[in-house]
C-alpha positions in Angstrom: 99.5 120.9 105.5 97.1 119.4 102.4 95.4 116.1 103.4 94.6 114.4 99.6 91.3 111.7 100.6 92.3 108.6 98.7 89.7 106.6 96.4 89.0 105.0 99.8 87.7 108.1 101.8 89.3 107.3 105.4 92.7 106.8 104.0 94.7 110.4 103.7 98.4 111.4 101.7 99.6 114.4 104.0 101.9 117.1 102.6 103.1 118.6 104.6 104.3 122.6 103.8 108.3 122.8 103.2 109.8 125.7 103.7 113.3 125.4 102.4 116.4 128.1 101.4 119.6 127.5 100.7 120.6 126.7 104.2 118.1 123.2 103.5 114.4 122.9 104.6 112.5 122.9 107.8 108.6 121.4 107.7 106.4 120.5 110.6 106.0 116.4 110.3 103.5 116.3 113.0 100.6 119.0 114.1 97.6 117.6 116.3 95.3 120.1 115.8 95.9 120.1 111.8 95.9 116.2 111.6 92.7 116.5 113.8 91.5 118.8 111.7 92.1 117.0 108.4 91.5 114.3 108.7 88.8 114.4 111.5 90.9 112.0 113.6 90.9 112.2 116.7 92.4 109.0 117.8 95.9 109.9 120.5 99.5 109.0 119.4 100.9 106.6 122.0 103.8 104.9 120.6 106.2 106.2 117.3 108.3 103.2 116.1 111.3 103.3 113.6 112.7 100.4 110.8 115.5 100.6 108.4 114.6 98.5 105.2 116.7 97.2 102.4 116.0 97.4 98.7 113.2 94.1 97.8 112.3 93.9 101.9 108.5 93.8 102.1 106.9 94.2 105.8 102.6 93.5 105.9 100.4 93.0 105.8 99.8 93.8 108.7 96.8 94.9 111.5 96.1 94.0 115.0 93.0 93.3 116.2 90.2 95.4 118.5 91.0 95.8 121.3 94.2 96.4 120.2 93.9 98.1 116.5 96.2 100.3 115.2 96.3 102.8 113.4 99.5 104.5 112.2 101.0 108.3 110.4 103.5 106.7 109.0 106.4 108.5 106.7 109.8 107.8 104.9 112.9 110.1 105.8 115.9 108.2 103.8 114.7 106.0 101.0 112.0 105.3 98.5 108.9 102.9 99.3 105.9 101.8 97.6 102.9 101.8 100.6 99.7 100.1 101.3 96.7 100.0 102.9 94.7 97.8 103.0 90.6 98.1 104.4 89.8 95.0 106.3 86.1 96.2 107.8 83.6 94.2 107.2 80.9 97.6 107.1 83.0 99.3 105.5 81.6 100.0 101.3 85.2 99.6 100.3 86.0 95.8 102.8 88.4 94.4 100.5 90.1 97.2 98.1 93.4 99.0 98.7 94.9 102.3 98.2 99.0 102.5 97.3 101.3 105.4 97.6 104.9 106.1 96.7 106.6 108.1 99.9 110.0 109.0 99.9 112.1 111.8 101.9 112.0 113.3 98.6 108.2 113.7 98.5 107.8 114.4 101.7 104.4 112.9 102.0 102.5 110.8 104.5 99.4 108.4 104.9 96.8 108.4 107.9 96.1 104.5 107.6 93.0 104.0 110.5 91.9 101.3 112.6 90.6 98.2 110.3 93.4 98.1 107.3 96.2 95.8 107.1 99.4 97.7 105.8 102.2 96.8 104.3 105.3 98.2 102.3 108.1 97.6 99.6 111.3 98.9 100.3 112.4 100.6 96.6 115.7 102.3 96.8 119.0 101.1 98.2 117.2 101.5 101.8 115.1 103.3 103.4 113.7 104.7 106.9 110.3 104.1 107.6 108.9 106.1 110.8 105.6 106.0 111.8 102.9 107.3 114.5 100.9 104.2 116.8 96.8 104.9 118.1 97.6 102.0 119.6 100.9 99.7 121.7 102.2 97.2 119.7 100.6 93.8 121.3 102.1 90.3 119.8 99.1 88.5 120.5 96.3 90.3 118.3 98.8 91.4 115.1 98.2 89.3 112.5 98.9 89.3 108.7 98.0 89.0 105.3 100.0 87.6 102.6 100.8 89.6 100.9 101.0 88.6 97.4 97.1 87.1 98.3 95.3 86.5 94.4 91.8 88.3 95.4 94.0 91.4 96.3 95.6 92.0 93.0 98.1 94.1 94.7 100.8 95.3 91.8 104.2 95.4 93.5 106.2 97.1 91.7 109.3 93.9 92.5 110.2 94.5 88.8 111.3 90.8 88.8 112.8 90.6 92.3 112.0 88.5 95.4 111.0 89.9 98.4 112.6 89.3 101.5 109.7 88.4 104.3 109.9 88.3 107.7 109.2 84.3 108.9 105.1 86.3 109.5 104.8 87.8 106.8 105.0 84.3 104.6 102.7 82.9 106.5 100.2 85.6 106.2 97.2 84.7 105.5 94.3 84.5 102.7 92.4 87.1 102.6 89.0 85.4 102.6 90.8 83.4 105.4 92.3 85.9 107.7 91.3 86.9 111.0 88.8 89.7 111.0 86.1 90.6 113.3 82.4 91.7 112.4 83.7 95.9 113.9 86.6 97.5 114.2 
């Protein structure tokens, strides 16, 4: 696997070695030893999630407060998404900055998003199936959302004139500068 740090060094784009021929393809989607060596991560993954969304669905920007903060290893197995991670670690030199990557079934890229980041994605294809491993369990009482279109973040979501379809919690997400963010993750 190839792990490339983004402009926020703790977030990595992971590209597996894909072996393909006329029969199809094979790749390791996760190998703990290789992943830990490439990213410096040693957090255990405890939950796998699978979501399906239609074009224009925007999920996020979600995060969980400590002690239930989650790291996420995300990938798409069908379709294509615009995936975003926002650094919400107040003691980080990249606090308030974001990175984005197109993840698709075709490119097989993954993104490692450590605890201390808000995460969201926009479905670009007619449908997309999104898988992610988490380092802690979902905890509704610790979950928070930052407004997806917060002006201070200025994320250029590729909506191409569409209005995104949002969950109720995402429609009322907090402004970045008013979000409940702890001093340390």
